[in-house]
N, C-alpha and C positions, 0 to 999 in steps of 0.2 A: 655386874657391869654390862651394859648393852650398847651396841652401835647399830644404827639403822641406815639402810640405803635402798634406793629403788633404781634398778637397771632395766628400764623398759617394762615388759610384762613380768619380768622375773624380779622378785623382791627378796631381800636377804637381811639378816642381822646376826650379830655375834654376841654370844653370852659367855662370860668367863666366871667359873665357879672355883672355889678353893677349899681345901680341907687339910687339916694337919697331917703331916707325914705319919703313917701308921708305925707304931712301935713294934718291937721284936715279938712280944707275946701276941699282938694282934695279927701279925703276919703268920706266926706259927699256927694260930687258930684257923686262919683261912687256908693254910696249906693242909691242915688235918682234914678239913671238910673236902678239899680237893682230892685227898688220898682215898676217901670213901667213894667219891664219884669215879675215881680211877679204878678202884677195885671192881665196881659194878660194870664198868666198860670193859675191863680185862676179862671178866667172866663171860660177858655177853659175846665177846670175840670168839671164845671157845665154842659156844653154842652155834654161832653163825657159821663158823668154818666147818664144824663137824657135820651139821645138818645139810649144809650146801653140797658137800661131796656125795652124801647119800642121795639127795635130790637129783643131782646131775647124772649120776650113774643109773638111777632108776628111770629117769627120763630117756636116757640113751637106750636102755634096754627096751623100754616101751616103744620107742620109735623103730628099733630094729624088728620088734615083734609085729608092729603095724605094717611095716614094709613087706614082711613075709606073708601077711594075711590079706592085704588089701585087694579088692576086686574092682578093676576098671569097668564101668558100665558102658555097654554098647550104645544105649540110647537113654537120653534123659526125659523122653516123652512117654515112656512105657515103664511100668513097675513090674519087675519080675519077682515072683514069690520065692524063687531059688536063692535070692540074696537076702531074704528076711533074717535080720539079726547079724548080718555080716558087715564088716568094714568095707565101705565102697568109696570109689573115687569117681567124681564127675566134674565137668566144667560146662558152663553155659551162661547165657544172659540172665540177669535178674529181672523178675517181674513182680508187680504188686497188684492187688485187686482194685485199688482206687487211689487217686492222687491225694497228696497232702496239701492242706489249705492254710492260709493265714488271711482270714476275711478282713482283718483290720487294715491290711495294706493291699487287698485285692490280688493276692499272689497265690498261685497253685503250681505244683510240680509233681510229676510222676517219679517218685524216688523213695528209697527206703527210709531216709531221714531228712528232715528239714529243720534247720536251726535258725532261730531268730536271735541275733546278738545286738543287745542294746548297750550303748555307751553314753556316759554323761560327761560333759565338760566340767572339770573340777579342779580345785586347788590341790596340789601335791607338795608335801614337805620333804626336803632332803636335808640331811645333816652330815657334817664332816667334823670329827673331833680329833684333837691332839692333846696330849698331856705333857707337862714339863714341871720341873722343880724350881721353886723360887722362894728364897728367904725361909727355908725350912718347911715350906708348904707344897702340896701337890696341887697344881692348878690345871684345870681342864678348860680348854678353849673350844667351844662348839660353834660352828658356823651353820646357821639355819637359812635355807633358801627355799623360795616358794615359786612354783610355776604352774600354769594352767595346762591341763592335758586331758585327752579323751581316755576315760577309764571304764571298764566293764563292771567293776565292783564299786560300791559306795566307799569313798574315802572319808573316814570319820575325822572331821576337822577339830573335834573336841580334844583329840590327842595331840594336836599341834602345840608347839611351844608358844606360839602367838596366833590365836584364832581370830582376833580382831582384824578385819580386812581380808581374811582368808576362809570365810565360812562357806561350807558346802551344804547342799540340801541333804536331808536325812533319808530320802527315798526317791525312787524313780517312778515317774508317772506311767511308764511302759516297762514291762518285764521281759526278760529273756526267757526262751523256752526251746525245747527240742521235741519235735513230733516224730514218732516212729510208726511206720506202717505195721498194722496188726498181722498181716499175712504176707510173707516174703517167700517167693519160690524161685527155684531154678528148674525149668522144665516142669515136670509133674511133681516135683519134690518140694515139700515145705521145710524151710530152715528153722531150726530151734532158736530159742532166745539167745543162747550162747553164741551161735553162729552169726545171728543178726548183730549182736554187740561188737563183733569183730569188723563189721563194715563201718569204718570210722575215718575213711580218707575224705575229709570234708573239703569242698571247693567252694569258693565264693560265687554266689549267683549274680549274674549281670542283671541290672535293673534298667538297662538302656531302652528296652522295648515297653516299659511300663509307664503309666501316667501317674501324676500326683494323686494319691488316694483321698486326701482331704485338703481343705483350703489352708489349714495351718501347718501342712506338711509339704516340704519342698524336696524334690529329688535332685541330688547332685552327684554325678558319677554313679557309683554303686551303693549309695547311701540315701536313706530318707532322713531329712533333717527336721526336727521340731525346733525351729529357730527362726527369729525374725530376719537374721542375716547370717547364713551359713558360712560366709567368707570371714566374718568377724563374730564368732560365737561368744556368748556370755556364759558365766558359770550357771549351771542348771539346765543348759540346752542339751537336747538328746540327738543322737544319730543312730539309725537302725540299719543293719546289714543282714544279709541272709546267706546261709551256707547249706549245701546239700551233700549227701553221701549216698552212693549206690543208685545212680540213675537207672530206673527200671522200665523205661519205655523210650521209644525214639522221639526226640524233641527237635523241633525246627531250629532252635537256637543252640542247643547243647550237644546234639548229635545222637549217636546210637546208644542203646542201653549198655551199661557196664557189664563186663563178663567177670565171673569169679570161678575159682577152683575150690572144691570142697572135698574133704575126706572126713567121713563120719559113719555112724552105724545106721543102717536102713531099718526103720520100724514102720511097716506099712508104707504110707506115702510121706513119712517124715524122716528127716535126718537129725539124729540125736547123738549125744556123747557115747563113745565106745570105751569101755573099761578094760584095760589090759590086765594080764596076769601079774604084772609087776606092781599093780596098784595105782597106775597112772590113768589119765583120761585123755583120749584123742578126740578132738573136735576142732578141725583145722579149716581155715578159710584164708585164701589169698586172692588178691585181684589178678585178673588176667587168666589166660589159658595155659596151665602148667601141667607137665607130666607128673606121674607118681614120683619118679626119682627126683625131680626138681623140687617138689614140695617137701619131701623128707630131708633133702639136703639143706633147704632153708631152715627147717626145724632144728636140725643138728647144729647149724651155724648159730641160730638164736640161743640154743641151749649152751653152747660154748661161750658166747658173749656174756650171758647172764652168770655163768659159773665164774668166769674171770672177774667180772664186776663185783660179785659177792666175796670172792677171795681177797680182792684189793680192799674192800670195805672191812673185812674181818681183820686183815693185817693192820690197817690203819687204826681200827678200834683197839687192837692189842698194843700198838705203839703208843697211842695216846694214853691208854690206861697205865702202862708201865711208867711213862713220863710223869703222870700225875702222882703215882704212888711213890716215886723217888724224888719228887720235888722238894721234900723236906730237907734233903742234904744241901740243896742250893740255898734254901732259906737260912740254914744254920751258918753259912759262910758268906751271906750276901753283904756283910759289912766290909769285906776285903775284896776290892775290885779284881785284882789279879787272880786270886784263888777262886773267886766267884766265876770268872770266865772259864777257867780251866775245868772246874767242877761241872759247869753247864755243858761244855763240849763232851766231857766224859760221860755224863748222864745220857746225853743224846745218843752217843755211840753205843752205850750199854743197852738202851731201849731198842735201838735199831737191830742189834745182834740177837737179843733175846726174843724180840717180836718175830724176827725172821725164823729163828730156830723153832720156837713153839708153834708158829703157824704151819710150818712144814710138817712138824710132828703131829699136829692135830689133823691135817689133811691126810696124812698117811694112816691115821687111826680110822678115818672115815672110809678109806679104801680097803681096810683089812679084810672085811667079809666079802668084798667083790673082786678085788685084784690083789691078792696077798703079796705077790712078787713086787709089784709097783709100790705097795705100802712099805715093804722092807727097804727098797731103794730110797724112797723119800725120807724114811726114818734116819738112814745113814747120812743123807744129804743135809738133814737138819742140824747135824753136828758141825758142819763146815763153818758157819759164821762164828761160832764160839772158838773153834780151833784157830781160825784166822786172827781173831781178836787177841787170843792168848799168844800167838806167835809174834805179834807186834809189841805186846807188853813186855815179854821176856827180854828182848834186846835192850829196851829202855832201862829195865832194872839193872842189867849187867853194866850199862854205861854209868 
C-alpha cells in the first residue's frame, strides 16, 4: 500500500508491508545465529583490549625515548653531519619548488596540496521506518522522502524505492582530485612522504579574485557552477570548490607561508622515520612553531585519547557479544510479558557486570609484562562488579 504527496521540492510516499508473526522455532533460529555473531564479537573484544594496552605502553615508551634523544637544530638552513642518523627537532616555514595548477579553471597556488572538490546536484532518499503488530501480523510502515542536495559522491538512484521522478546521472563530467607537491621542504630539509601526508589542514580557497574560466562556467561566491542558473540548480548541475593545505609561499591574498614543527630522523638533507628501541616509529609534524616539550606532550595526549577510545570500543564489543550470546534466554520466555521484561533487565545487568570485569581483567593482562603492580591492582578491581552484583542478589533471596 502506498500513499504519495509532494511538499514543494521535497517529495515523499509511504509504503506498508506485512508478514506473518514469526513462530517460536523461527525466532529460536534467529537467536542461534545471533549467538554465533555474539561469540565472534566477544572474542574480538579480548584481542582489541589486550593489543591496545601493549600498543599504548609501547608508544609511551617510544615517546619517552624520543624525548631523551631528540636534538634541536640551531639552524634549518644548514645541514650538520654531526646529526646524521639522529632524531632532530626543527621548526620553520614550508617551501615547495613550483606552484600547483588546475589549468581547467585557471587556478594556481604555491602550496603543498591543492584539492578540487566537485559536487553534483542530486536526488537523495531518506527513509523512516516503524514496526507494529496488527491482526497477528508484523507490519512495517516506511516513509520515503526525496530531496535535492549537493553531493560529492554519486547517489545511485537505482537503489531508491521509487526511481521514477528521482533519477540521478550515473557520472560527473568533472572529477575531484588532489594534487601534491613532489618536493616539500623546511629550510634545507626535504620532508618524507609520511610527513607530507600529515599536512592535511585544508582551507577553502577564495575565488573572489578569479574570472570565469569558460563561457559555460559561472563563479558564485567561492564556487564555480556548471549550471544555467546557479540560484535554481537542476539535477545534474555541478559546482566546484578548491581547498589548499600547507601554504608554502607568501601570497598576496592568503598571507605568509605556513610554519610547521617536525621531529624525525636526519638522513642527509632528508627527514625520515626514526625507529625506536621499543619497535615504534617517530615521524611527527604539527602546524605552528612548537618546542620539543610541547610536541611530545601533544603526542602523549593523542596516545591517551586513542587508548581510551579503543578501551571503550573493546568494552562495548564485549557487552554486545555477551548480550547476543545470552539472548536465547529472552527468546525462551518472550511469550510471558512480565517474565520477559524481568529476564531482559537481568540479562542486561549480567552483560554489564561480566563485560566490565572481563575488560578490566584483559587490560591487566596487557599490563602484566610492563607494569606488574598496576596489572595486579586492575585484576583485583575486576572482581568488584561481580561482588557488587552478588551483594544485591543475596538480600533479594533472603526476602
